[in-house]
BATIKE-437537 format. One record per residue (C-alpha): x, y, z. Coordinates in steps of 0.1 Angstrom, whole numbers, plus 5000, padded with zeros to 4 digits. Layout:
BEGIN
+------+-------+------+
: east : north :   up :
+------+-------+------+
:    X :     Y :    Z :
...
+------+-------+------+
END
This chain:
BEGIN
+------+-------+------+
: east : north :   up :
+------+-------+------+
: 9361 :  4557 : 8360 :
: 9326 :  4562 : 8380 :
: 9329 :  4601 : 8367 :
: 9333 :  4591 : 8328 :
: 9303 :  4565 : 8331 :
: 9281 :  4593 : 8342 :
: 9292 :  4619 : 8319 :
: 9292 :  4590 : 8291 :
: 9255 :  4584 : 8304 :
: 9243 :  4618 : 8305 :
: 9257 :  4620 : 8270 :
: 9239 :  4592 : 8257 :
: 9205 :  4605 : 8275 :
: 9208 :  4636 : 8260 :
: 9216 :  4621 : 8225 :
: 9185 :  4599 : 8228 :
: 9161 :  4629 : 8236 :
: 9171 :  4646 : 8209 :
: 9184 :  4625 : 8181 :
: 9159 :  4594 : 8189 :
: 9131 :  4618 : 8202 :
: 9097 :  4596 : 8189 :
: 9079 :  4619 : 8164 :
: 9054 :  4612 : 8149 :
: 9054 :  4605 : 8107 :
: 9029 :  4622 : 8093 :
: 9039 :  4658 : 8106 :
: 9049 :  4681 : 8074 :
: 9068 :  4712 : 8065 :
: 9050 :  4731 : 8084 :
: 9064 :  4717 : 8120 :
: 9099 :  4727 : 8106 :
: 9094 :  4764 : 8114 :
: 9101 :  4755 : 8155 :
: 9137 :  4744 : 8145 :
: 9141 :  4773 : 8124 :
: 9133 :  4797 : 8149 :
: 9161 :  4784 : 8169 :
: 9186 :  4788 : 8142 :
: 9172 :  4822 : 8136 :
: 9177 :  4832 : 8176 :
: 9213 :  4819 : 8175 :
: 9219 :  4840 : 8145 :
: 9206 :  4871 : 8162 :
: 9222 :  4866 : 8192 :
: 9259 :  4862 : 8174 :
: 9253 :  4893 : 8152 :
: 9244 :  4908 : 8183 :
: 9272 :  4905 : 8206 :
: 9293 :  4915 : 8172 :
: 9272 :  4942 : 8174 :
: 9276 :  4949 : 8209 :
: 9315 :  4953 : 8208 :
: 9316 :  4982 : 8184 :
: 9280 :  5003 : 8197 :
: 9280 :  5031 : 8221 :
: 9249 :  5032 : 8238 :
: 9248 :  5071 : 8242 :
: 9222 :  5091 : 8225 :
: 9253 :  5120 : 8216 :
: 9272 :  5085 : 8194 :
: 9247 :  5059 : 8190 :
: 9234 :  5069 : 8157 :
: 9273 :  5076 : 8145 :
: 9286 :  5044 : 8160 :
: 9260 :  5024 : 8141 :
: 9275 :  5047 : 8107 :
: 9311 :  5037 : 8124 :
: 9300 :  4998 : 8125 :
: 9288 :  5002 : 8087 :
: 9319 :  5023 : 8071 :
: 9349 :  5012 : 8092 :
: 9344 :  4979 : 8109 :
: 9354 :  4949 : 8090 :
: 9322 :  4932 : 8077 :
: 9302 :  4956 : 8102 :
: 9280 :  4962 : 8073 :
: 9268 :  4926 : 8070 :
: 9267 :  4921 : 8105 :
: 9247 :  4951 : 8108 :
: 9224 :  4938 : 8077 :
: 9225 :  4905 : 8096 :
: 9210 :  4914 : 8124 :
: 9183 :  4933 : 8113 :
: 9169 :  4914 : 8087 :
: 9170 :  4886 : 8109 :
: 9146 :  4902 : 8136 :
: 9116 :  4901 : 8100 :
: 9129 :  4867 : 8096 :
: 9124 :  4858 : 8129 :
: 9091 :  4871 : 8130 :
: 9082 :  4858 : 8097 :
: 9089 :  4822 : 8112 :
: 9071 :  4830 : 8143 :
: 9039 :  4844 : 8129 :
: 9035 :  4809 : 8105 :
: 9046 :  4790 : 8134 :
: 9019 :  4802 : 8157 :
: 8996 :  4805 : 8123 :
: 9003 :  4763 : 8120 :
: 8994 :  4760 : 8154 :
: 8960 :  4777 : 8152 :
: 8953 :  4754 : 8119 :
: 8962 :  4722 : 8136 :
: 8945 :  4732 : 8173 :
: 8982 :  4723 : 8186 :
: 8971 :  4743 : 8215 :
: 8959 :  4714 : 8232 :
: 8999 :  4710 : 8241 :
: 8990 :  4740 : 8272 :
: 9019 :  4743 : 8291 :
: 9036 :  4740 : 8255 :
: 9016 :  4767 : 8240 :
: 9013 :  4788 : 8271 :
: 9052 :  4789 : 8274 :
: 9055 :  4795 : 8237 :
: 9026 :  4823 : 8237 :
: 9052 :  4842 : 8264 :
: 9083 :  4836 : 8242 :
: 9065 :  4857 : 8212 :
: 9057 :  4885 : 8236 :
: 9087 :  4887 : 8251 :
: 9103 :  4882 : 8214 :
: 9082 :  4912 : 8206 :
: 9094 :  4932 : 8234 :
: 9127 :  4924 : 8228 :
: 9126 :  4936 : 8188 :
: 9111 :  4969 : 8204 :
: 9141 :  4975 : 8226 :
: 9162 :  4969 : 8197 :
: 9145 :  4991 : 8176 :
: 9147 :  5019 : 8194 :
: 9192 :  5016 : 8197 :
: 9203 :  5032 : 8165 :
: 9190 :  5067 : 8179 :
: 9169 :  5077 : 8143 :
: 9139 :  5098 : 8139 :
: 9117 :  5065 : 8140 :
: 9137 :  5046 : 8166 :
: 9130 :  5081 : 8190 :
: 9098 :  5092 : 8185 :
: 9085 :  5053 : 8178 :
: 9098 :  5047 : 8220 :
: 9080 :  5085 : 8226 :
: 9050 :  5072 : 8216 :
: 9053 :  5034 : 8229 :
: 9061 :  5043 : 8262 :
: 9038 :  5071 : 8265 :
: 9013 :  5046 : 8263 :
: 9017 :  5031 : 8291 :
: 9008 :  5066 : 8312 :
: 8967 :  5054 : 8303 :
: 8969 :  5028 : 8335 :
: 8949 :  5046 : 8364 :
: 8969 :  5058 : 8390 :
: 9007 :  5047 : 8386 :
: 9006 :  5052 : 8347 :
: 9026 :  5084 : 8348 :
: 9055 :  5069 : 8377 :
: 9059 :  5036 : 8349 :
: 9068 :  5060 : 8321 :
: 9091 :  5083 : 8341 :
: 9108 :  5049 : 8351 :
: 9108 :  5037 : 8318 :
: 9121 :  5067 : 8306 :
: 9143 :  5071 : 8334 :
: 9141 :  5109 : 8338 :
: 9107 :  5133 : 8324 :
: 9116 :  5127 : 8288 :
: 9131 :  5101 : 8266 :
: 9174 :  5107 : 8271 :
: 9205 :  5090 : 8280 :
: 9190 :  5069 : 8308 :
: 9167 :  5054 : 8286 :
: 9190 :  5043 : 8257 :
: 9209 :  5028 : 8281 :
: 9184 :  5007 : 8298 :
: 9165 :  4996 : 8270 :
: 9198 :  4983 : 8256 :
: 9207 :  4966 : 8287 :
: 9177 :  4949 : 8281 :
: 9181 :  4943 : 8250 :
: 9210 :  4920 : 8257 :
: 9197 :  4904 : 8282 :
: 9167 :  4893 : 8273 :
: 9175 :  4869 : 8247 :
: 9192 :  4847 : 8270 :
: 9161 :  4847 : 8289 :
: 9141 :  4837 : 8255 :
: 9166 :  4815 : 8250 :
: 9159 :  4797 : 8286 :
: 9124 :  4799 : 8277 :
: 9125 :  4780 : 8246 :
: 9146 :  4751 : 8267 :
: 9117 :  4746 : 8284 :
: 9093 :  4746 : 8256 :
: 9112 :  4717 : 8241 :
: 9115 :  4697 : 8275 :
: 9079 :  4703 : 8278 :
: 9068 :  4689 : 8245 :
: 9093 :  4661 : 8247 :
: 9079 :  4650 : 8276 :
: 9041 :  4656 : 8264 :
: 9052 :  4644 : 8224 :
: 9045 :  4662 : 8193 :
: 9013 :  4671 : 8177 :
: 9005 :  4664 : 8139 :
: 8978 :  4673 : 8118 :
: 8952 :  4651 : 8122 :
: 8952 :  4660 : 8164 :
: 8945 :  4623 : 8174 :
: 8974 :  4604 : 8197 :
: 9000 :  4590 : 8170 :
: 9015 :  4565 : 8198 :
: 9017 :  4538 : 8173 :
: 9031 :  4553 : 8143 :
: 9064 :  4577 : 8154 :
: 9095 :  4567 : 8140 :
: 9130 :  4585 : 8152 :
: 9138 :  4622 : 8143 :
: 9168 :  4611 : 8131 :
: 9178 :  4609 : 8101 :
: 9142 :  4612 : 8091 :
: 9136 :  4650 : 8101 :
: 9168 :  4660 : 8111 :
: 9175 :  4662 : 8070 :
: 9141 :  4682 : 8062 :
: 9151 :  4703 : 8089 :
: 9190 :  4711 : 8076 :
: 9168 :  4720 : 8041 :
: 9146 :  4747 : 8062 :
: 9174 :  4761 : 8077 :
: 9195 :  4760 : 8041 :
: 9165 :  4785 : 8025 :
: 9159 :  4800 : 8051 :
: 9195 :  4811 : 8052 :
: 9197 :  4815 : 8015 :
: 9162 :  4841 : 8017 :
: 9184 :  4859 : 8043 :
: 9215 :  4863 : 8024 :
: 9195 :  4869 : 7991 :
: 9176 :  4899 : 8011 :
: 9205 :  4917 : 8028 :
: 9226 :  4919 : 7999 :
: 9197 :  4928 : 7972 :
: 9174 :  4949 : 7989 :
: 9186 :  4951 : 8025 :
: 9167 :  4980 : 8034 :
: 9132 :  4966 : 8017 :
: 9115 :  4963 : 8055 :
: 9131 :  4997 : 8069 :
: 9117 :  5032 : 8072 :
: 9137 :  5055 : 8055 :
: 9127 :  5080 : 8085 :
: 9151 :  5063 : 8108 :
: 9184 :  5074 : 8083 :
: 9179 :  5107 : 8101 :
: 9198 :  5111 : 8134 :
: 9166 :  5114 : 8167 :
: 9159 :  5148 : 8165 :
: 9130 :  5156 : 8191 :
: 9121 :  5192 : 8173 :
: 9115 :  5178 : 8144 :
: 9082 :  5154 : 8148 :
: 9081 :  5131 : 8119 :
: 9049 :  5130 : 8095 :
: 9039 :  5096 : 8100 :
: 9053 :  5079 : 8131 :
: 9050 :  5038 : 8128 :
: 9067 :  5010 : 8140 :
: 9085 :  4979 : 8124 :
: 9063 :  4955 : 8098 :
: 9058 :  4928 : 8122 :
: 9041 :  4953 : 8147 :
: 9015 :  4970 : 8123 :
: 8990 :  4947 : 8129 :
: 8989 :  4954 : 8170 :
: 8996 :  4991 : 8160 :
: 8965 :  4995 : 8138 :
: 8942 :  4979 : 8165 :
: 8956 :  5000 : 8192 :
: 8948 :  5035 : 8164 :
: 8914 :  5020 : 8164 :
: 8898 :  5026 : 8195 :
: 8896 :  5062 : 8203 :
: 8900 :  5062 : 8240 :
: 8938 :  5060 : 8254 :
: 8932 :  5031 : 8278 :
: 8910 :  5012 : 8255 :
: 8933 :  5015 : 8231 :
: 8962 :  5001 : 8253 :
: 8941 :  4971 : 8263 :
: 8930 :  4961 : 8229 :
: 8967 :  4962 : 8222 :
: 8976 :  4941 : 8250 :
: 8949 :  4914 : 8238 :
: 8957 :  4913 : 8202 :
: 8987 :  4895 : 8213 :
: 8979 :  4874 : 8246 :
: 8945 :  4866 : 8232 :
: 8957 :  4831 : 8216 :
: 8969 :  4822 : 8255 :
: 8930 :  4817 : 8262 :
: 8935 :  4791 : 8233 :
: 8945 :  4759 : 8255 :
: 8909 :  4766 : 8271 :
: 8893 :  4743 : 8240 :
: 8911 :  4716 : 8251 :
: 8875 :  4706 : 8272 :
: 8862 :  4694 : 8235 :
: 8865 :  4661 : 8225 :
: 8871 :  4668 : 8188 :
: 8908 :  4680 : 8188 :
: 8911 :  4688 : 8153 :
: 8889 :  4714 : 8127 :
: 8907 :  4716 : 8095 :
: 8890 :  4692 : 8085 :
: 8853 :  4713 : 8080 :
: 8855 :  4736 : 8054 :
: 8842 :  4764 : 8073 :
: 8871 :  4761 : 8094 :
: 8885 :  4765 : 8064 :
: 8877 :  4797 : 8054 :
: 8871 :  4812 : 8082 :
: 8908 :  4803 : 8093 :
: 8921 :  4823 : 8059 :
: 8898 :  4849 : 8062 :
: 8918 :  4857 : 8097 :
: 8954 :  4855 : 8080 :
: 8937 :  4882 : 8056 :
: 8922 :  4905 : 8086 :
: 8960 :  4901 : 8098 :
: 8978 :  4906 : 8066 :
: 8949 :  4943 : 8061 :
: 8957 :  4948 : 8092 :
: 8996 :  4954 : 8087 :
: 8986 :  4973 : 8057 :
: 8964 :  4995 : 8077 :
: 8992 :  5006 : 8104 :
: 9013 :  5020 : 8075 :
: 8987 :  5043 : 8067 :
: 8979 :  5081 : 8081 :
: 8954 :  5080 : 8103 :
: 8927 :  5096 : 8084 :
: 8891 :  5085 : 8063 :
: 8889 :  5057 : 8049 :
: 8920 :  5037 : 8074 :
: 8902 :  5048 : 8101 :
: 8872 :  5032 : 8095 :
: 8888 :  5001 : 8078 :
: 8908 :  4995 : 8106 :
: 8881 :  4999 : 8133 :
: 8860 :  4974 : 8110 :
: 8891 :  4947 : 8106 :
: 8899 :  4952 : 8147 :
: 8864 :  4941 : 8153 :
: 8865 :  4912 : 8128 :
: 8900 :  4903 : 8146 :
: 8887 :  4897 : 8178 :
: 8852 :  4883 : 8165 :
: 8873 :  4856 : 8144 :
: 8882 :  4843 : 8182 :
: 8847 :  4844 : 8192 :
: 8832 :  4824 : 8163 :
: 8863 :  4797 : 8164 :
: 8854 :  4789 : 8201 :
: 8814 :  4788 : 8193 :
: 8819 :  4769 : 8167 :
: 8839 :  4739 : 8183 :
: 8802 :  4740 : 8203 :
: 8781 :  4731 : 8173 :
: 8807 :  4707 : 8153 :
: 8805 :  4690 : 8189 :
: 8770 :  4686 : 8191 :
: 8766 :  4677 : 8152 :
: 8789 :  4649 : 8155 :
: 8786 :  4632 : 8192 :
+------+-------+------+
END
């Protein structure tokens, strides 16, 4: 009897923390993307588990095992397409989720923002590892280019590259360890998401005004569960339409060829969600400088909580800040476009200008805080 009441109490505690969580009444649909990301991750984990039952992590059989999944396994083709396009859907929602945080200054929730930033970085690493697994031409040469970047690290760079490869070149050991890491990292991301949610439940959610909303909160259920379910349905519908009507729209045709170390593709490029960082990497002539710029382009969002020292928590109400934010969005889109172009004039020069503007945005934003703070207070 005592055990029953204990379990019932724990169940009620979980129910209270999830369904009856006090939530700001003024949050809009952009706050829906956090829960959509959770659904995207579950779709990726479930579809990945089914694919792992038939995938062979061997350089001689990996490409053929993908073909076998598509042609011979019942519903293997749709599982593979869902997993492949689900990654694009995951990062699309991730970029919107981060963009909402930038626009509404949600990074004043420091611990929640930092955990989310780490989830973003680990997700990019997981996606890169997964891109190598089909063992097509772009998979092989993309892995070659990205892993070789580690050689720019002074003194220990070459040793790190050899450890990643498991030898003196990309071979079967490389594919095996990439497969193992790609399999385990989503579960690590899942645990980090639980920490992310725990932190969010402790501090409470942000809201568009950026002020305390303790007196204007309502129960999460049923007001926001209905909105979340609508978001889930739209996301799943969009994913299904993409898989059925144009499933390879976001893929490189070069990856339909089996990996061949003797033939280098004319233009090596990663998936679309890496292109903005890839363009920044290419815009720096120095190899070590390019690697540092690449890492900074992703990790720079982790310094944003330093701005919480300012009294004014929300800057989107200022017209100039809105112009600055949407300019930054256009810079990221243009960097993505530049990442698809060959390394030649004028794309190289445009990439360098956009790289400067990308990092300069954060400097301007930080100084604008000082300007508005001194002007208002």
